[in-house]
C-alpha positions as CSV (number, residue, x, y, z in Angstrom):
1,X,0.0,0.0,0.0
2,X,1.2,3.5,-0.8
3,X,2.3,5.1,2.5
4,X,2.0,8.7,1.3
5,X,1.7,10.7,-1.9
6,X,5.5,11.1,-2.2
7,X,5.7,7.3,-2.7
8,X,4.0,7.9,-6.1
9,X,7.0,9.8,-7.3
10,X,9.4,7.0,-6.3
11,X,7.2,4.3,-7.8
12,X,6.9,6.1,-11.2
13,X,10.6,6.8,-11.4
14,X,11.3,3.1,-11.1
15,X,9.0,2.3,-14.1
16,X,9.4,2.7,-17.9
17,X,8.4,6.2,-18.9
18,X,4.8,6.7,-20.1
19,X,3.6,9.3,-22.6
20,X,1.1,12.1,-21.8
21,X,-0.6,13.9,-24.7
22,X,-1.4,17.4,-23.7
23,X,-4.2,19.3,-25.5
24,X,-3.2,22.9,-26.0
25,X,-0.2,23.3,-23.7
26,X,0.0,27.0,-24.5
27,X,0.5,28.5,-21.1
28,X,3.8,29.1,-19.3
29,X,3.0,27.2,-16.1
30,X,2.1,24.1,-18.2
31,X,5.5,24.2,-19.9
32,X,7.2,24.6,-16.5
33,X,5.4,21.5,-15.4
34,X,6.5,19.7,-18.6
35,X,10.1,20.7,-17.8
36,X,10.1,19.6,-14.2
37,X,8.2,16.3,-14.9
38,X,10.7,15.5,-17.7
39,X,13.7,16.3,-15.5
40,X,12.3,14.1,-12.7
41,X,11.7,11.3,-15.2
42,X,7.9,11.2,-14.4
43,X,6.7,11.1,-18.0
44,X,7.3,11.9,-21.7
45,X,5.1,14.4,-23.5
46,X,3.4,14.9,-26.8
47,X,2.4,18.5,-27.2
48,X,-0.7,19.1,-29.3
49,X,-1.5,22.7,-30.2
50,X,-0.3,25.8,-31.9
51,X,3.3,24.8,-32.9
52,X,4.7,28.4,-33.0
53,X,3.3,29.2,-29.6
54,X,4.5,26.0,-28.1
55,X,8.0,26.5,-29.5
56,X,8.1,30.0,-28.0
57,X,7.1,28.7,-24.6
58,X,9.7,25.9,-24.7
59,X,12.3,28.5,-25.6
60,X,11.3,30.6,-22.6
61,X,12.1,27.6,-20.4
62,X,15.4,27.0,-22.1
63,X,14.1,23.8,-23.6
64,X,15.0,22.6,-27.1
65,X,11.8,22.0,-29.1
66,X,13.6,19.1,-30.9
67,X,13.5,17.1,-27.7
68,X,9.7,17.1,-27.8
69,X,7.1,15.7,-30.2
70,X,4.9,18.6,-31.2
71,X,1.7,18.0,-33.3
72,X,0.3,21.2,-34.8
73,X,-3.4,21.8,-34.2
74,X,-4.3,25.5,-33.9
75,X,-8.0,24.9,-33.3
76,X,-8.7,23.9,-29.7
77,X,-11.4,21.3,-30.6
78,X,-9.1,19.7,-33.1
79,X,-6.2,19.7,-30.6
80,X,-8.4,18.0,-27.9
81,X,-9.6,15.4,-30.4
82,X,-6.1,14.6,-31.6
83,X,-4.7,14.3,-28.0
84,X,-7.5,11.9,-27.2
85,X,-6.9,10.0,-30.4
86,X,-3.3,9.5,-29.5
87,X,-4.4,7.6,-26.4
88,X,-7.0,5.7,-28.3
89,X,-4.4,4.6,-30.8
90,X,-1.9,3.6,-28.0
91,X,0.6,6.3,-29.0
92,X,0.2,7.8,-25.5
93,X,-1.1,6.4,-22.2
94,X,-2.6,9.6,-20.7
95,X,-4.4,12.6,-21.9
96,X,-4.1,16.0,-20.2
97,X,-6.2,19.2,-20.4
98,X,-4.2,22.3,-21.3
99,X,-5.2,25.9,-22.0
100,X,-8.7,25.2,-23.4
101,X,-12.3,25.2,-22.1
102,X,-13.2,22.2,-20.0
103,X,-16.3,21.5,-22.0
104,X,-14.3,21.3,-25.2
105,X,-11.8,18.9,-23.7
106,X,-14.4,16.6,-22.1
107,X,-16.5,16.5,-25.3
108,X,-13.4,15.0,-27.0
109,X,-12.8,12.6,-24.1
110,X,-16.4,11.4,-24.0
111,X,-17.0,11.2,-27.7
112,X,-18.9,7.9,-28.4
113,X,-16.8,6.6,-31.3
114,X,-13.5,8.5,-31.1
115,X,-13.2,9.1,-27.4
116,X,-12.5,7.3,-24.2
117,X,-16.1,6.8,-23.1
118,X,-16.7,3.5,-21.3
119,X,-20.3,4.0,-20.2
120,X,-19.2,4.8,-16.7
121,X,-19.6,8.1,-14.9
122,X,-16.5,10.3,-15.0
123,X,-15.6,11.6,-11.6
124,X,-12.9,13.5,-9.8
125,X,-11.0,12.2,-6.7
126,X,-8.9,14.3,-4.4
127,X,-6.1,12.6,-2.6
128,X,-4.1,13.6,0.5
129,X,-2.0,11.9,3.2
130,X,-3.8,10.7,6.3
131,X,-3.2,12.6,9.5
132,X,-2.1,10.1,12.1
133,X,-1.2,6.9,10.1
134,X,0.3,5.7,6.9
135,X,-1.9,5.8,3.9
136,X,-3.6,8.1,1.4
137,X,-7.2,9.2,1.9
138,X,-9.5,9.8,-1.1
139,X,-12.3,12.4,-1.2
140,X,-14.8,12.3,-4.1
141,X,-16.3,14.1,-6.0
142,X,-14.8,17.5,-5.5
143,X,-15.0,18.9,-9.0
144,X,-17.3,17.3,-11.5
145,X,-20.6,15.9,-10.1
146,X,-22.8,18.8,-9.0
147,X,-25.7,17.1,-7.2
148,X,-25.2,13.4,-7.9
149,X,-28.2,11.0,-7.8
150,X,-28.1,7.8,-5.8
151,X,-26.9,5.8,-8.8
152,X,-24.3,8.4,-9.7
153,X,-23.1,8.2,-6.1
154,X,-22.7,4.4,-6.5
155,X,-20.6,5.0,-9.6
156,X,-18.5,7.6,-7.9
157,X,-17.8,5.2,-5.0
158,X,-16.9,2.5,-7.5
159,X,-14.4,4.8,-9.3
160,X,-12.8,5.7,-6.0
161,X,-12.6,2.0,-4.9
162,X,-10.9,1.2,-8.2
163,X,-8.3,3.8,-7.5
164,X,-7.8,2.8,-3.9
165,X,-7.3,-0.8,-5.0
166,X,-4.6,0.3,-7.4
167,X,-2.9,2.2,-4.6
168,X,-2.7,-1.0,-2.6
169,X,-5.8,-1.1,-0.4
170,X,-7.2,-4.6,-0.1
171,X,-10.8,-3.6,0.9
172,X,-11.0,0.2,1.3
173,X,-13.4,1.7,3.9
174,X,-15.9,4.2,2.5
175,X,-17.6,6.7,4.6
176,X,-20.7,8.4,3.1
177,X,-20.7,12.0,4.5
178,X,-23.6,14.2,5.6
179,X,-24.0,16.8,8.2
180,X,-25.1,14.2,10.8
181,X,-24.4,10.6,11.5
182,X,-27.9,9.4,11.9
183,X,-30.6,8.8,9.2
184,X,-32.9,11.7,9.1
185,X,-35.7,11.8,6.5
186,X,-35.5,15.6,6.4
187,X,-31.9,15.3,5.1
188,X,-31.9,13.3,1.8
189,X,-28.2,12.7,1.9
190,X,-28.6,10.5,5.0
191,X,-31.1,8.3,3.2
192,X,-28.7,7.9,0.2
193,X,-25.9,7.0,2.7
194,X,-28.1,4.3,4.3
195,X,-29.1,2.9,0.9
196,X,-25.5,2.8,-0.3
197,X,-24.4,1.0,2.9
198,X,-27.1,-1.7,2.3
199,X,-26.1,-2.0,-1.4
200,X,-22.5,-2.7,-0.4
201,X,-23.7,-5.2,2.2
202,X,-25.6,-7.1,-0.4
203,X,-22.8,-7.0,-3.0
204,X,-24.1,-4.3,-5.3
205,X,-20.9,-2.4,-4.5
206,X,-18.0,-4.7,-4.4
207,X,-14.5,-4.7,-2.9
208,X,-15.2,-2.1,-0.3
209,X,-16.8,-1.7,3.1
210,X,-19.4,1.2,2.8
211,X,-21.1,2.8,5.8
212,X,-22.9,6.0,6.6
213,X,-24.1,8.5,7.2
214,X,-21.2,10.0,8.9
215,X,-20.3,13.5,9.9
216,X,-16.7,14.4,8.9
217,X,-15.3,14.1,12.4
218,X,-16.6,10.6,13.2
219,X,-15.6,9.4,9.7
220,X,-11.9,10.1,10.2
221,X,-11.4,10.4,13.9
222,X,-11.6,7.3,16.2
223,X,-11.9,9.6,19.2
224,X,-14.9,11.4,17.7
225,X,-16.5,8.1,16.7
226,X,-16.1,6.7,20.2
227,X,-17.4,9.9,21.8
228,X,-20.6,9.5,19.9
229,X,-20.7,5.7,20.4
230,X,-20.6,5.0,16.6
231,X,-19.4,1.4,16.0
232,X,-18.3,-0.4,12.8
233,X,-15.3,-0.9,10.7
234,X,-15.5,2.4,8.9
235,X,-16.2,4.7,11.9
236,X,-13.0,6.9,12.5
237,X,-11.0,4.8,9.9
238,X,-12.3,5.9,6.5
239,X,-10.0,5.5,3.5
240,X,-12.5,7.1,1.1
241,X,-14.9,10.0,1.8
242,X,-18.0,10.3,-0.4
243,X,-19.2,13.9,-0.2
244,X,-22.9,14.6,-0.9
245,X,-22.4,17.3,-3.6
246,X,-19.9,19.5,-5.4
247,X,-20.3,22.4,-2.9
248,X,-19.1,20.2,0.0
249,X,-16.3,18.6,-2.0
250,X,-15.0,21.8,-3.4
251,X,-14.9,23.5,0.0
252,X,-13.3,20.5,1.6
253,X,-10.6,20.2,-1.0
254,X,-9.7,23.9,-0.8
255,X,-9.8,23.8,3.0
256,X,-7.1,21.1,2.9
257,X,-5.0,23.3,0.7
258,X,-5.5,26.8,2.1
259,X,-6.4,26.3,5.7
260,X,-4.7,23.0,6.7
261,X,-1.8,23.5,4.2
262,X,-1.9,19.8,3.2
263,X,-0.3,18.4,0.1
264,X,-3.2,17.3,-2.2
265,X,-3.5,16.0,-5.7
266,X,-6.3,14.6,-7.9
267,X,-7.3,12.0,-10.4
268,X,-10.1,11.6,-12.9
269,X,-11.6,8.1,-13.1
270,X,-14.2,6.4,-15.2
271,X,-12.7,6.9,-18.7
272,X,-10.9,4.3,-20.8
273,X,-7.5,5.8,-19.9
274,X,-6.1,8.2,-17.2
275,X,-7.2,11.8,-17.7
276,X,-5.5,14.8,-16.1
277,X,-7.4,18.0,-15.4
278,X,-5.3,20.5,-13.4
279,X,-6.5,23.6,-11.6
280,X,-4.6,26.8,-12.4
281,X,-4.3,27.4,-8.6
282,X,-2.7,24.0,-7.9
283,X,0.9,24.2,-6.7
284,X,3.6,22.8,-8.9
285,X,4.0,20.0,-6.4
286,X,0.4,19.1,-6.7
287,X,0.6,19.1,-10.5
288,X,3.7,16.9,-10.5
289,X,1.9,14.4,-8.2
290,X,-1.1,14.4,-10.6
291,X,1.3,13.6,-13.5
292,X,2.9,10.8,-11.4
293,X,-0.4,9.4,-10.4
294,X,-1.7,9.4,-14.0
295,X,1.3,7.5,-15.3
296,X,1.2,5.1,-12.3
297,X,-2.4,4.2,-13.2
298,X,-1.7,3.8,-16.9
């Protein structure tokens, strides 16, 4: 099992390099990321976009354009489609969003015939190191699913479980979060939590222990769980936190970064290959971890 996020960097450096196709890498920070990831031997890159702009940006970072594969596509839609196609055709293992609209990028990723659509829901997963023990905790979905339905929550859980298994968890513990830790018909999220727990109990969600509802404190703190007399394998020991909606997930992720000053990274699961979608406000360290995670999963 991965003890911490930094283990990802070590694990990837010990493997053959994988290729990441970036759609529209026409922004200085992206080229800085390419430079550092290349120097740290985390990945190789195929740069798909405006060739002149890309060469100028590489030159600004004292990089020789001849060391990179550049495929000229000035139109953003065409660049996104080509980057995805490179992965579909096995010329790259990972596709990354660059300086283009998210909707344009995802349309290419999810195209029925030419994209990476699998029929599964695409969801985002935030990862950070646990507080008092070895291991990485996953929070989902912090970026993509606005108000997920019960079935979408099931798929979000399954995506997170798949990632946790790849990180070395044998049977990850999933806590379904709400504002309270008891079922309350006035709070629909608590009903979803109870149903998801029963679905896992009956094998409709596999390879994980799912329980809820939990408030955040008694999902991750044994002391808080004991104080409220909440028993079970998940209470205070959650490996995965399922948030009820985007608002909660987004605030929780940003709280980790800006209030707790925790190291965080993210993954996008549910497509036919690893997908990287970085936030402009992510630190370079978080971006490098996202690169490492994507190549580790490929």
